[in-house]
VMD Tcl script that draws the C-alpha trace (Angstrom):
set ca {
  {-18.45 -1.08 -77.25}
  {-14.77 -1.54 -76.57}
  {-13.43 -0.46 -73.20}
  {-10.01 0.53 -74.53}
  {-9.05 4.21 -74.54}
  {-9.93 6.25 -77.58}
  {-7.12 8.10 -79.33}
  {-8.39 11.53 -80.38}
  {-5.59 13.85 -81.51}
  {-6.06 17.60 -81.86}
  {-4.87 19.16 -85.12}
  {-3.83 22.82 -84.97}
  {-4.77 23.86 -88.49}
  {-2.67 26.92 -89.26}
  {0.95 27.82 -89.85}
  {0.49 31.57 -89.36}
  {2.92 33.36 -87.05}
  {1.47 34.66 -83.74}
  {-1.60 32.48 -84.22}
  {-4.27 32.93 -81.57}
  {-5.73 29.49 -82.30}
  {-2.69 27.88 -80.67}
  {-4.05 28.92 -77.27}
  {-7.37 27.29 -78.11}
  {-5.69 24.06 -79.23}
  {-3.64 23.93 -76.02}
  {-6.79 24.48 -73.93}
  {-8.60 21.65 -75.75}
  {-5.65 19.27 -75.29}
  {-5.36 20.13 -71.58}
  {-9.05 19.43 -71.06}
  {-8.95 16.12 -72.96}
  {-5.91 14.98 -70.97}
  {-8.14 15.02 -67.88}
  {-10.49 12.41 -69.37}
  {-9.23 8.92 -68.43}
  {-11.01 7.22 -71.35}
  {-9.08 9.27 -73.90}
  {-5.56 9.65 -75.21}
  {-4.64 12.72 -77.19}
  {-1.76 14.50 -78.85}
  {-1.40 17.96 -80.31}
  {-0.51 17.85 -84.00}
  {0.77 21.23 -85.12}
  {0.74 21.31 -88.91}
  {3.54 23.88 -88.76}
  {5.91 21.09 -87.64}
  {5.03 18.58 -90.35}
  {7.48 17.87 -93.14}
  {5.15 18.27 -96.10}
  {6.54 19.86 -99.27}
  {4.63 22.29 -101.44}
  {5.98 21.05 -104.77}
  {3.27 18.39 -105.16}
  {-0.19 17.53 -103.83}
  {-2.03 14.64 -102.25}
  {-0.86 11.27 -101.02}
  {2.43 11.35 -102.92}
  {3.80 13.83 -100.36}
  {2.44 12.03 -97.29}
  {4.27 12.60 -93.99}
  {4.70 9.07 -92.54}
  {4.34 10.26 -88.95}
  {1.13 12.18 -89.64}
  {-0.25 9.27 -91.64}
  {0.45 6.85 -88.77}
  {-1.31 9.16 -86.28}
  {-4.34 9.45 -88.56}
  {-4.42 5.66 -88.99}
  {-4.27 5.17 -85.21}
  {-6.86 7.87 -84.44}
  {-10.36 6.87 -83.42}
  {-11.55 10.43 -83.98}
  {-10.11 13.87 -84.59}
  {-10.48 17.42 -83.43}
  {-9.46 20.17 -85.79}
  {-8.86 23.62 -84.32}
  {-9.03 25.98 -87.24}
  {-9.02 29.75 -87.53}
  {-11.24 31.58 -89.96}
  {-9.20 33.47 -92.53}
  {-11.26 35.62 -94.89}
  {-14.37 33.46 -94.35}
  {-12.44 30.27 -95.14}
  {-9.88 27.78 -93.88}
  {-6.11 28.03 -94.23}
  {-4.78 26.52 -97.43}
  {-1.99 24.92 -95.40}
  {-4.57 22.87 -93.47}
  {-6.21 21.63 -96.67}
  {-2.78 20.78 -98.09}
  {-1.96 18.65 -95.03}
  {-5.37 16.96 -94.80}
  {-5.24 15.96 -98.48}
  {-2.10 13.88 -97.89}
  {-4.19 11.15 -96.28}
  {-7.37 9.47 -97.46}
  {-7.89 5.87 -96.34}
  {-6.66 6.82 -92.86}
  {-9.81 8.93 -92.27}
  {-12.56 6.61 -93.51}
  {-15.45 6.25 -91.04}
  {-13.83 8.28 -88.26}
  {-15.50 11.07 -86.32}
  {-14.24 14.64 -86.47}
  {-15.15 17.60 -84.29}
  {-14.46 21.10 -85.54}
  {-13.39 24.03 -83.36}
  {-13.71 27.35 -85.13}
  {-11.60 30.28 -84.00}
  {-12.08 33.88 -85.04}
  {-11.13 37.41 -84.10}
  {-14.72 38.41 -84.83}
  {-18.05 37.60 -83.28}
  {-18.94 34.54 -85.37}
  {-16.42 32.24 -83.69}
  {-15.28 30.54 -86.84}
  {-18.79 29.50 -87.90}
  {-17.99 30.26 -91.55}
  {-14.77 28.26 -91.55}
  {-16.63 25.30 -90.09}
  {-19.33 25.57 -92.74}
  {-16.67 25.68 -95.45}
  {-14.89 22.63 -94.03}
  {-17.98 20.40 -93.87}
  {-17.91 19.27 -97.54}
  {-14.15 18.70 -97.29}
  {-14.60 16.48 -94.22}
  {-17.26 14.47 -95.99}
  {-15.13 13.99 -99.10}
  {-12.22 12.79 -96.94}
  {-14.49 10.13 -95.41}
  {-14.74 11.76 -91.99}
  {-18.04 11.94 -90.10}
  {-18.65 15.34 -88.53}
  {-20.28 15.85 -85.18}
  {-23.50 17.82 -84.95}
  {-22.12 20.15 -82.29}
  {-19.19 22.42 -83.06}
  {-17.07 24.44 -80.68}
  {-16.70 28.15 -81.44}
  {-14.21 30.64 -80.00}
  {-15.25 34.21 -80.86}
  {-13.09 37.28 -80.26}
  {-10.18 34.96 -79.47}
  {-7.82 37.85 -78.76}
  {-9.93 38.66 -75.66}
  {-10.51 35.13 -74.33}
  {-7.18 34.49 -72.62}
  {-5.26 36.36 -69.92}
  {-1.53 37.14 -69.99}
  {-0.80 33.67 -68.57}
  {-2.66 32.03 -71.50}
  {-5.48 30.96 -69.19}
  {-9.03 31.06 -70.52}
  {-10.86 33.89 -68.75}
  {-14.37 32.36 -68.86}
  {-13.20 28.83 -68.09}
  {-16.54 27.47 -66.80}
  {-18.45 28.44 -69.95}
  {-15.90 26.86 -72.26}
  {-15.58 23.74 -70.11}
  {-19.36 23.30 -70.32}
  {-19.31 23.77 -74.11}
  {-16.33 21.44 -74.48}
  {-18.09 18.76 -72.42}
  {-21.09 18.79 -74.75}
  {-18.77 18.75 -77.78}
  {-16.67 15.89 -76.36}
  {-19.67 13.79 -75.26}
  {-20.87 13.67 -78.84}
  {-17.39 13.15 -80.33}
  {-16.64 10.31 -77.90}
  {-19.95 8.58 -78.63}
  {-19.46 8.88 -82.39}
  {-15.81 7.78 -82.19}
  {-16.71 4.66 -80.18}
  {-19.61 3.78 -82.43}
  {-17.60 4.21 -85.61}
  {-14.61 2.32 -84.16}
  {-16.88 -0.58 -83.27}
  {-18.31 -0.52 -86.79}
  {-14.85 -0.51 -88.37}
  {-13.66 -3.34 -86.12}
  {-16.69 -5.50 -86.84}
  {-16.40 -4.94 -90.57}
  {-19.92 -3.48 -90.73}
  {-19.10 -0.47 -92.86}
}
mol new
graphics top color blue
foreach p $ca { graphics top sphere $p radius 0.5 }
foreach p [lrange $ca 0 end-1] q [lrange $ca 1 end] { graphics top cylinder $p $q radius 0.2 }
display resetview
């Protein structure tokens, strides 16, 4: 496997005001930045210049497309809205296709309830497959998100979430390296 750093950006998948999932995305990015074998960047879909008067690749944001092309894997932090994913996330993801082929994706579900975004993750799985992404077997769930952080935006039960994130990242890193090697060798 290649020894070069993996680029695994984190996509914050909602445009809602006062979104609790932003804290989760920032936590994930901060933790990844401590891993020397990885490079990351937070991609907030709220900041992308994607119009709503068309669909698909015809409205592609060149910057987002370039980041997806460069990515070795992805993490999507997504809140559960009414048992599903935000339409704005689907709108953004659909602007790229070939950029995703044979790349690993890890899903972080966020919810105000006790299921930690499990339903949003389940609903995203067929979308990820159709986009050509390969999902990890282990997801990361953040239940009762409104109670997870203190007033300084620090995760209250840091050790538990660091342990969960390590397991999540170990799998995502392995899959990202394996798939990158496959893409580079032309064996796909």
